[in-house]
Backbone as numpy.savetxt, mean C-alpha at the origin, in Angstrom:
# Nx Ny Nz CAx CAy CAz Cx Cy Cz
-22.67 -11.06 -9.42 -21.65 -11.61 -8.54 -20.38 -10.78 -8.65
-19.88 -10.34 -7.50 -18.63 -9.60 -7.49 -17.44 -10.52 -7.40
-16.30 -10.04 -7.82 -15.08 -10.85 -7.77 -14.63 -11.17 -6.36
-15.10 -10.37 -5.38 -14.65 -10.55 -4.00 -15.81 -10.82 -3.05
-16.90 -11.38 -3.56 -18.04 -11.70 -2.70 -17.62 -12.61 -1.56
-18.07 -12.28 -0.36 -17.79 -13.11 0.80 -16.43 -12.92 1.40
-15.63 -12.01 0.87 -14.27 -11.78 1.38 -14.28 -10.59 2.35
-13.33 -10.62 3.28 -13.11 -9.51 4.21 -11.71 -8.98 4.00
-11.60 -7.66 3.86 -10.31 -7.01 3.61 -10.05 -5.96 4.67
-8.78 -5.73 4.97 -8.38 -4.58 5.78 -7.30 -3.83 5.00
-7.28 -2.51 5.18 -6.38 -1.66 4.41 -5.79 -0.59 5.32
-4.46 -0.56 5.44 -3.84 0.56 6.15 -3.85 1.78 5.23
-4.06 2.94 5.83 -4.14 4.15 5.02 -5.28 4.09 4.03
-6.44 3.65 4.49 -7.54 3.38 3.57 -8.55 4.48 3.40
-8.30 5.66 3.96 -9.30 6.72 3.88 -9.04 7.73 2.77
-7.87 7.64 2.13 -7.57 8.59 1.07 -6.58 7.98 0.08
-6.44 8.63 -1.05 -5.43 8.28 -2.06 -5.57 6.84 -2.51
-4.46 6.11 -2.63 -4.49 4.75 -3.15 -5.33 3.84 -2.26
-5.19 3.95 -0.95 -5.95 3.11 -0.05 -7.44 3.31 -0.18
-7.86 4.55 -0.35 -9.28 4.84 -0.55 -9.77 4.22 -1.86
-8.96 4.32 -2.89 -9.33 3.71 -4.17 -9.49 2.21 -4.06
-8.59 1.57 -3.32 -8.69 0.12 -3.11 -9.96 -0.22 -2.34
-10.23 0.53 -1.28 -11.42 0.26 -0.47 -12.68 0.35 -1.31
-12.80 1.39 -2.10 -13.99 1.56 -2.92 -14.11 0.46 -3.96
-12.99 0.07 -4.56 -13.01 -0.99 -5.56 -13.38 -2.33 -4.93
-12.85 -2.63 -3.76 -13.18 -3.88 -3.07 -14.66 -3.94 -2.72
-15.19 -2.83 -2.23 -16.60 -2.78 -1.87 -17.49 -3.02 -3.10
-17.12 -2.42 -4.21 -17.90 -2.63 -5.45 -17.90 -4.09 -5.87
-16.83 -4.80 -5.55 -16.72 -6.21 -5.94 -17.24 -7.16 -4.86
-17.92 -6.61 -3.85 -18.63 -7.46 -2.90 -17.93 -7.74 -1.59
-16.76 -7.18 -1.36 -16.03 -7.44 -0.12 -16.57 -6.57 1.02
-16.32 -7.02 2.23 -16.48 -6.18 3.42 -15.09 -5.66 3.77
-15.02 -4.39 4.17 -13.72 -3.73 4.27 -13.57 -2.96 5.58
-12.42 -3.12 6.21 -12.04 -2.28 7.34 -10.92 -1.37 6.88
-11.14 -0.07 6.98 -10.12 0.89 6.57 -9.50 1.53 7.80
-8.23 1.80 7.69 -7.47 2.43 8.78 -7.07 3.84 8.38
-7.06 4.71 9.36 -6.56 6.06 9.19 -6.29 6.65 10.55
-5.64 7.80 10.58 -5.24 8.37 11.87 -6.39 9.07 12.60
-7.32 9.65 11.84 -8.32 10.54 12.42 -9.70 9.90 12.38
-10.30 9.73 13.55 -11.60 9.07 13.66 -12.68 9.83 12.88
-12.71 11.13 13.03 -13.75 11.93 12.35 -13.60 11.84 10.83
-12.38 11.99 10.33 -12.16 11.89 8.89 -12.46 10.48 8.39
-12.14 9.48 9.21 -12.41 8.10 8.82 -13.89 7.83 8.68
-14.66 8.27 9.65 -16.11 8.06 9.57 -16.72 8.83 8.40
-16.18 10.01 8.13 -16.67 10.78 6.99 -16.38 10.04 5.68
-15.19 9.44 5.60 -14.84 8.67 4.41 -15.79 7.49 4.21
-16.11 6.79 5.30 -17.05 5.67 5.19 -18.41 6.14 4.70
-18.87 7.27 5.22 -20.16 7.81 4.77 -20.13 8.15 3.30
-19.03 8.71 2.84 -18.90 9.05 1.42 -18.88 7.80 0.54
-18.31 6.72 1.05 -18.31 5.47 0.29 -19.70 4.85 0.21
-20.56 5.17 1.17 -21.92 4.66 1.16 -22.01 3.16 1.29
-21.09 2.56 2.04 -21.04 1.10 2.12 -21.88 0.53 3.26
-22.38 1.40 4.15 -23.20 0.92 5.25 -22.45 -0.03 6.15
-23.08 -1.16 6.46 -22.50 -2.12 7.39 -21.39 -2.96 6.77
-21.14 -2.79 5.49 -20.06 -3.54 4.84 -18.69 -2.90 5.02
-18.63 -1.76 5.67 -17.36 -1.08 5.91 -17.27 -0.65 7.36
-16.06 -0.66 7.88 -15.81 -0.21 9.25 -14.48 0.54 9.27
-14.30 1.32 10.33 -13.09 2.14 10.44 -12.32 1.76 11.70
-10.97 1.76 11.57 -10.10 1.50 12.71 -9.07 2.62 12.77
-9.10 3.40 13.85 -8.24 4.57 13.95 -6.87 4.22 14.50
-5.85 4.90 13.97 -4.50 4.74 14.50 -3.45 5.05 13.47
-2.25 5.34 13.94 -1.10 5.64 13.10 -0.46 4.33 12.65
-0.43 4.09 11.34 0.06 2.81 10.82 1.56 2.62 10.97
2.29 3.63 11.44 3.70 3.42 11.74 3.88 2.81 13.13
2.76 2.55 13.83 2.77 1.95 15.15 2.41 0.46 15.06
3.18 -0.38 15.74 2.90 -1.81 15.75 1.52 -2.11 16.31
1.15 -1.44 17.37 -0.16 -1.67 17.98 -1.29 -1.40 17.01
-1.15 -0.36 16.21 -2.20 -0.02 15.25 -2.32 -1.07 14.17
-1.21 -1.47 13.58 -1.27 -2.41 12.45 -1.78 -3.77 12.90
-1.25 -4.26 14.02 -1.74 -5.54 14.53 -3.18 -5.43 15.00
-3.51 -4.29 15.59 -4.88 -4.08 16.04 -5.87 -4.04 14.89
-5.46 -3.51 13.75 -6.33 -3.47 12.57 -6.70 -4.88 12.13
-5.70 -5.75 12.05 -5.96 -7.14 11.65 -6.90 -7.80 12.64
-6.63 -7.65 13.93 -7.47 -8.27 14.95 -8.89 -7.73 14.90
-9.02 -6.43 14.69 -10.35 -5.81 14.64 -11.16 -6.34 13.46
-10.51 -6.47 12.30 -11.22 -6.98 11.11 -11.78 -8.37 11.38
-10.98 -9.21 12.03 -11.42 -10.57 12.33 -12.56 -10.55 13.35
-12.43 -9.72 14.38 -13.48 -9.62 15.40 -14.78 -9.06 14.82
-14.65 -8.06 13.93 -15.82 -7.36 13.43 -16.56 -8.15 12.35
-15.80 -8.76 11.43 -16.43 -9.46 10.31 -16.24 -10.98 10.35
-15.51 -11.48 11.35 -15.42 -12.92 11.54 -14.27 -13.63 10.84
-13.56 -12.93 9.98 -12.45 -13.55 9.25 -11.63 -12.45 8.59
-10.51 -12.84 7.98 -9.72 -11.91 7.18 -9.18 -12.67 5.97
-9.53 -12.19 4.79 -9.12 -12.83 3.54 -8.09 -12.03 2.77
-8.12 -10.71 2.92 -7.25 -9.82 2.15 -6.67 -8.78 3.09
-5.36 -8.71 3.14 -4.69 -7.70 3.97 -3.86 -6.81 3.06
-4.26 -5.54 2.96 -3.57 -4.57 2.11 -2.75 -3.64 3.00
-1.45 -3.76 2.89 -0.52 -2.94 3.67 -0.07 -1.80 2.78
-0.82 -0.73 2.86 -0.76 0.33 1.87 -0.12 1.62 2.37
-0.08 1.83 3.68 0.44 3.10 4.20 1.92 3.25 3.86
2.35 4.48 3.87 3.76 4.76 3.61 3.91 5.98 2.73
5.14 6.28 2.40 5.41 7.43 1.56 6.75 8.04 1.93
7.11 9.08 1.22 8.36 9.79 1.51 8.18 10.56 2.80
8.91 10.17 3.81 8.83 10.85 5.10 9.88 11.95 5.24
11.10 11.67 4.78 12.18 12.63 4.91 12.88 12.79 3.56
13.20 14.01 3.22 13.94 14.28 1.99 15.30 14.85 2.37
16.32 14.03 2.19 17.69 14.44 2.52 18.65 13.45 1.90
19.80 13.91 1.45 20.81 12.95 0.98 21.31 12.10 2.13
21.91 10.97 1.79 22.35 10.01 2.81 23.25 10.67 3.86
24.20 11.50 3.42 25.17 12.05 4.38 24.57 13.08 5.32
23.34 13.53 5.04 22.69 14.50 5.93 21.54 13.91 6.73
21.22 12.65 6.51 20.08 12.04 7.19 20.46 11.61 8.60
19.63 11.98 9.57 19.89 11.63 10.97 19.36 10.23 11.27
19.78 9.70 12.41 19.29 8.39 12.84 17.78 8.42 13.04
17.27 9.53 13.58 15.84 9.64 13.84 15.05 9.66 12.53
15.56 10.36 11.54 14.89 10.41 10.24 14.91 9.04 9.56
16.02 8.35 9.65 16.13 7.01 9.08 15.14 6.05 9.76
15.06 6.13 11.09 14.16 5.25 11.85 12.71 5.51 11.47
12.36 6.76 11.21 11.00 7.09 10.80 10.65 6.42 9.48
11.57 6.46 8.52 11.34 5.80 7.23 11.16 4.29 7.42
11.98 3.69 8.27 11.90 2.26 8.50 10.55 1.86 9.10
10.11 2.59 10.12 8.83 2.27 10.75 7.66 2.45 9.79
7.67 3.54 9.06 6.52 3.89 8.22 6.41 3.00 6.99
7.54 2.71 6.36 7.49 2.01 5.07 7.84 0.53 5.12
8.54 0.09 6.15 8.97 -1.31 6.21 8.41 -2.05 7.42
8.62 -1.52 8.61 8.16 -2.24 9.79 6.65 -2.44 9.78
5.92 -1.44 9.33 4.46 -1.58 9.31 4.03 -2.73 8.41
4.77 -2.96 7.32 4.46 -4.09 6.44 4.76 -5.41 7.14
5.90 -5.49 7.81 6.25 -6.71 8.53 5.23 -7.02 9.62
4.90 -6.01 10.44 3.95 -6.24 11.52 2.60 -6.72 11.00
2.09 -6.05 9.97 0.79 -6.42 9.44 0.81 -7.77 8.74
1.86 -8.03 7.98 1.97 -9.31 7.28 2.05 -10.46 8.28
2.86 -10.31 9.30 3.00 -11.37 10.31 1.67 -11.67 10.97
0.96 -10.61 11.40 -0.31 -10.82 12.09 -1.34 -11.44 11.16
-1.41 -10.97 9.93 -2.39 -11.52 8.99 -2.09 -12.99 8.68
-0.82 -13.33 8.50 -0.47 -14.71 8.18 -0.74 -15.64 9.36
-0.61 -15.13 10.57 -0.93 -15.96 11.73 -2.40 -16.41 11.70
-3.24 -15.61 11.07 -4.65 -15.96 10.91 -4.88 -16.79 9.64
-4.17 -16.44 8.57 -4.41 -17.08 7.28 -3.82 -18.49 7.18
-2.66 -18.71 7.78 -1.99 -20.00 7.64 -2.86 -21.16 8.14
-3.48 -21.08 9.32 -4.34 -22.20 9.74 -5.53 -22.42 8.81
-6.03 -21.35 8.18 -7.17 -21.46 7.27 -6.75 -21.88 5.86
-5.46 -21.78 5.59 -4.88 -22.11 4.29 -5.56 -21.35 3.14
-5.73 -20.07 3.37 -6.26 -19.19 2.32 -5.96 -17.75 2.71
-5.78 -16.89 1.70 -5.57 -15.48 1.99 -4.77 -14.77 0.92
-4.85 -13.45 0.95 -4.13 -12.59 0.03 -3.46 -11.47 0.83
-2.17 -11.32 0.64 -1.43 -10.19 1.20 -1.02 -9.30 0.03
-1.40 -8.04 0.09 -1.01 -7.07 -0.94 -0.28 -5.91 -0.28
0.87 -5.57 -0.82 1.69 -4.49 -0.28 1.84 -3.41 -1.34
1.60 -2.17 -0.96 1.85 -1.06 -1.86 3.32 -0.67 -1.74
4.08 -1.01 -2.74 5.49 -0.64 -2.80 5.60 0.61 -3.68
6.52 0.64 -4.61 6.73 1.82 -5.46 7.71 1.47 -6.57
7.68 2.24 -7.64 8.71 2.08 -8.66 10.09 2.30 -8.06
10.16 3.09 -6.99 11.45 3.31 -6.34 11.94 2.07 -5.60
11.11 1.04 -5.53 11.54 -0.23 -4.99 12.35 -1.05 -5.99
12.46 -0.53 -7.20 13.35 -1.13 -8.20 14.31 -0.11 -8.77
13.97 1.17 -8.59 14.84 2.22 -9.10 15.53 2.90 -7.91
15.44 4.20 -7.80 16.06 4.93 -6.71 16.51 6.29 -7.17
15.90 7.34 -6.59 16.23 8.70 -6.99 16.99 9.41 -5.87
17.79 10.41 -6.23 18.52 11.15 -5.19 17.57 11.90 -4.28
17.99 12.06 -3.04 17.21 12.85 -2.10 16.17 12.09 -1.32
15.87 10.86 -1.72 14.87 10.06 -0.99 15.43 8.67 -0.69
16.62 8.59 -0.10 17.26 7.29 0.10 16.49 6.37 1.05
15.89 6.95 2.09 15.13 6.13 3.03 13.93 5.48 2.36
13.24 6.22 1.54 12.08 5.70 0.83 12.51 4.60 -0.14
13.55 4.85 -0.92 14.01 3.86 -1.89 14.48 2.59 -1.18
15.23 2.74 -0.11 15.76 1.57 0.60 14.64 0.73 1.20
13.67 1.37 1.82 12.59 0.61 2.45 11.70 -0.06 1.41
11.48 0.57 0.28 10.66 -0.07 -0.76 11.39 -1.25 -1.40
12.71 -1.17 -1.55 13.47 -2.34 -1.99 13.33 -3.47 -0.96
13.42 -3.12 0.31 13.32 -4.14 1.37 11.94 -4.78 1.40
10.90 -3.98 1.21 9.54 -4.51 1.17 9.41 -5.58 0.10
9.98 -5.32 -1.06 9.88 -6.29 -2.15 10.59 -7.60 -1.80
11.71 -7.51 -1.09 12.39 -8.72 -0.65 11.56 -9.50 0.36
10.92 -8.79 1.27 10.05 -9.43 2.25 8.90 -10.16 1.56
8.32 -9.53 0.56 7.22 -10.15 -0.19 7.67 -11.46 -0.83
8.83 -11.46 -1.46 9.33 -12.67 -2.09 9.56 -13.79 -1.08
10.18 -13.46 0.04 10.46 -14.48 1.06 9.17 -15.07 1.62
8.22 -14.20 1.98 6.97 -14.67 2.57 6.18 -15.52 1.58
6.19 -15.14 0.32 5.45 -15.90 -0.69 5.94 -17.33 -0.77
7.25 -17.54 -0.65 7.80 -18.89 -0.71 7.50 -19.68 0.57
7.29 -18.98 1.66 6.96 -19.67 2.91 5.55 -20.22 2.91
4.62 -19.53 2.25 3.20 -19.92 2.35 2.60 -20.32 0.99
3.45 -20.49 0.00 2.97 -20.74 -1.35 2.15 -22.00 -1.52
2.38 -23.02 -0.69 1.64 -24.28 -0.82 0.35 -24.28 -0.03
0.05 -23.16 0.64 -1.12 -23.10 1.53 -2.28 -22.32 0.94
-2.22 -21.98 -0.33 -3.30 -21.21 -0.92 -3.26 -19.74 -0.57
-2.13 -19.26 -0.08 -1.95 -17.85 0.30 -0.99 -17.21 -0.68
-1.34 -16.05 -1.21 -0.44 -15.33 -2.10 0.02 -14.04 -1.44
1.24 -13.64 -1.78 1.84 -12.42 -1.24 2.46 -11.67 -2.41
1.98 -10.48 -2.68 2.46 -9.70 -3.82 2.60 -8.23 -3.46
3.40 -7.52 -4.23 3.48 -6.08 -4.08 3.11 -5.39 -5.38
2.50 -4.23 -5.24 2.13 -3.38 -6.37 3.07 -2.18 -6.37
3.63 -1.86 -7.52 4.61 -0.78 -7.63 4.02 0.35 -8.47
3.32 1.28 -7.83 2.76 2.40 -8.59 3.85 3.38 -9.04
3.62 3.99 -10.19 4.37 5.18 -10.54 3.78 6.36 -9.79
4.27 7.54 -10.06 3.79 8.71 -9.33 2.32 8.98 -9.64
1.55 9.21 -8.59 0.15 9.62 -8.69 0.02 10.93 -7.94
-0.61 11.90 -8.54 -0.72 13.21 -7.88 -1.87 13.19 -6.88
-1.64 12.59 -5.74 -2.61 12.55 -4.65 -2.39 13.74 -3.73
-3.25 13.87 -2.73 -3.07 14.95 -1.76 -1.76 14.78 -1.00
-1.34 13.53 -0.80 -0.08 13.28 -0.10 1.09 13.79 -0.93
1.07 13.50 -2.22 2.14 13.96 -3.11 2.15 15.48 -3.18
0.97 16.09 -3.23 0.93 17.56 -3.28 1.52 18.17 -2.02
1.39 17.47 -0.89 1.92 17.99 0.37 3.43 17.83 0.47
3.94 16.70 0.00 5.37 16.40 0.16 6.18 16.69 -1.10
5.51 16.87 -2.23 6.19 17.03 -3.51 7.16 18.18 -3.60
6.82 19.37 -3.11 7.77 20.48 -3.20 9.11 20.19 -2.53
9.09 19.60 -1.34 10.34 19.25 -0.66 11.08 18.15 -1.42
10.34 17.19 -1.97 10.98 16.13 -2.74 11.66 16.69 -3.98
11.01 17.66 -4.62 11.59 18.28 -5.81 12.93 18.93 -5.48
12.98 19.68 -4.39 14.22 20.34 -3.98 15.30 19.30 -3.69
14.92 18.23 -2.96 15.90 17.19 -2.60 16.45 16.48 -3.83
15.64 16.41 -4.89 16.07 15.75 -6.11 16.80 16.69 -7.06
16.98 17.94 -6.63 17.71 18.89 -7.44 16.88 19.52 -8.54
15.56 19.50 -8.40 14.67 20.07 -9.40 14.23 21.47 -8.98
13.76 22.25 -9.96 13.44 23.65 -9.69 12.17 23.82 -8.86
11.16 22.98 -9.12 9.89 23.17 -8.44 9.03 21.91 -8.55
7.86 21.99 -7.96 6.94 20.85 -7.92 6.50 20.42 -9.32
6.22 21.38 -10.18 5.81 21.04 -11.55 6.90 20.27 -12.29
8.14 20.62 -12.02 9.26 19.91 -12.64 9.29 18.46 -12.16
8.95 18.23 -10.90 8.87 16.87 -10.36 7.84 16.05 -11.12
6.65 16.61 -11.29 5.59 15.90 -12.02 6.02 15.60 -13.44
6.69 16.55 -14.07 7.11 16.38 -15.46 8.17 15.28 -15.59
9.09 15.20 -14.64 10.12 14.16 -14.68 9.47 12.78 -14.66
8.53 12.59 -13.75 7.89 11.28 -13.64 7.02 10.97 -14.87
6.34 11.98 -15.39 5.52 11.75 -16.57 6.37 11.38 -17.78
7.49 12.08 -17.95 8.33 11.84 -19.11 9.09 10.51 -19.03
9.30 10.02 -17.81 9.94 8.72 -17.65 9.03 7.57 -18.08
7.73 7.81 -18.07 6.77 6.76 -18.40 6.57 6.65 -19.91
6.29 5.44 -20.35 6.00 5.23 -21.77 4.73 5.94 -22.19
3.78 6.09 -21.27 2.50 6.71 -21.61 2.56 8.24 -21.49
3.67 8.76 -20.98 3.91 10.21 -20.88 2.85 10.94 -20.05
2.37 10.29 -19.04 1.46 10.93 -18.09 1.61 10.24 -16.75
1.06 10.88 -15.71 1.07 10.26 -14.39 0.02 9.16 -14.32
0.13 8.34 -13.31 -0.79 7.24 -13.12 -1.99 7.69 -12.30
-2.98 6.81 -12.15 -4.18 7.15 -11.39 -4.44 6.13 -10.30
-5.15 6.57 -9.28 -5.55 5.69 -8.18 -6.37 4.52 -8.71
-7.28 4.81 -9.64 -8.17 3.78 -10.17 -7.39 2.67 -10.88
-6.30 3.03 -11.53 -5.48 2.03 -12.23 -4.80 1.09 -11.24
-4.37 1.63 -10.12 -3.75 0.80 -9.08 -4.81 -0.09 -8.42
-5.96 0.47 -8.13 -7.03 -0.29 -7.47 -7.49 -1.46 -8.32
-7.52 -1.28 -9.63 -7.96 -2.37 -10.51 -7.01 -3.56 -10.43
-5.72 -3.29 -10.32 -4.73 -4.37 -10.18 -4.89 -5.04 -8.81
-5.16 -4.26 -7.79 -5.36 -4.82 -6.45 -6.56 -5.77 -6.43
-7.64 -5.40 -7.09 -8.82 -6.27 -7.15 -8.46 -7.60 -7.82
-7.74 -7.53 -8.92 -7.37 -8.77 -9.61 -6.51 -9.66 -8.71
-5.50 -9.08 -8.06 -4.61 -9.88 -7.23 -5.33 -10.45 -6.01
-6.39 -9.80 -5.56 -7.16 -10.27 -4.42 -8.18 -11.35 -4.80
-8.40 -11.53 -6.09 -9.44 -12.44 -6.56 -8.91 -13.85 -6.81
-9.83 -14.77 -7.08 -9.45 -16.15 -7.39 -8.68 -16.25 -8.69
-8.86 -15.28 -9.57 -8.18 -15.33 -10.87 -6.66 -15.24 -10.71
-6.19 -14.74 -9.58 -4.75 -14.56 -9.36 -4.19 -15.58 -8.38
-4.83 -16.73 -8.25 -4.40 -17.69 -7.22 -3.01 -18.27 -7.47
-2.49 -18.20 -8.71 -1.13 -18.70 -8.95 -0.12 -17.57 -9.17
-0.50 -16.36 -8.81 0.39 -15.20 -8.95 0.86 -14.80 -7.56
2.12 -15.08 -7.25 2.62 -14.79 -5.91 4.12 -14.53 -5.95
4.58 -13.77 -4.95 5.99 -13.42 -4.88 6.42 -12.47 -5.97
5.49 -11.69 -6.47 5.76 -10.85 -7.65 5.63 -9.37 -7.31
6.32 -8.56 -8.11 6.22 -7.11 -8.05 5.48 -6.65 -9.31
4.29 -6.11 -9.15 3.47 -5.72 -10.29 3.54 -4.20 -10.51
4.25 -3.75 -11.53 4.32 -2.31 -11.78 3.01 -1.78 -12.36
2.55 -0.68 -11.80 1.43 0.07 -12.37 1.97 1.48 -12.58
2.85 1.59 -13.57 3.67 2.78 -13.70 3.71 3.36 -15.11
2.84 2.86 -15.98 2.80 3.40 -17.33 4.06 3.15 -18.14
4.81 2.10 -17.77 6.00 1.77 -18.52 7.25 2.52 -18.08
7.31 2.88 -16.79 8.47 3.60 -16.29 9.69 2.70 -16.13
9.47 1.53 -15.54 10.60 0.65 -15.27 11.06 -0.04 -16.55
12.37 -0.11 -16.77 12.86 -0.69 -18.02 12.79 -2.22 -18.03
12.53 -2.86 -16.89 12.43 -4.32 -16.86 11.53 -4.74 -15.70
């Protein structure tokens, strides 16, 4: 018996990195999963690699778009008949610039990608979960949702806002058997980080990408970066019945980076 037998989950950004790890972990625990990504071909390839057969489906679209996020929730319900777990995982550092140099367009991009997508998906999922009086909302936030580094103000601001949204929503639906939580990963060296890390390092005043990795590793009590598998394990627990009284919380998976 898996911890998530009979459950249906949807995951934004579910074809790679943290989202891919969550999808694979959910499938191992018996869930049916709809993963979202931008590219249809890459999405179908990811499903084939997972080997989940009819227990997994793909929904293409950019998660910074309202139509995509709401469409993902609707598709999961249409395809598998219900929705029990909604993982709003997409996001990341979109622009690296100090506050005084950031344009309105760059700021708006951060808001859509890291905050609005969470609101749109959470609202649509709760519209389905509230009448059923059951469900799990999981949001991938970040340690920067409690901290904040120079050069990435949009990312830090939106992750702080996400955590506030999680707390508010949890209190709205807490008596209905629905939990709303955020997971705060420390830095994980994913393909996304490798692509954006060099620019982030420069924006933070560091010499190079390796210096960025070292800063995050040394900030942690475990003196190393985190892993996708470590984040996925926490997501499985929060999605399971064992976490039915855990809601409105920010769960760090950061190796002891945050001081409180």
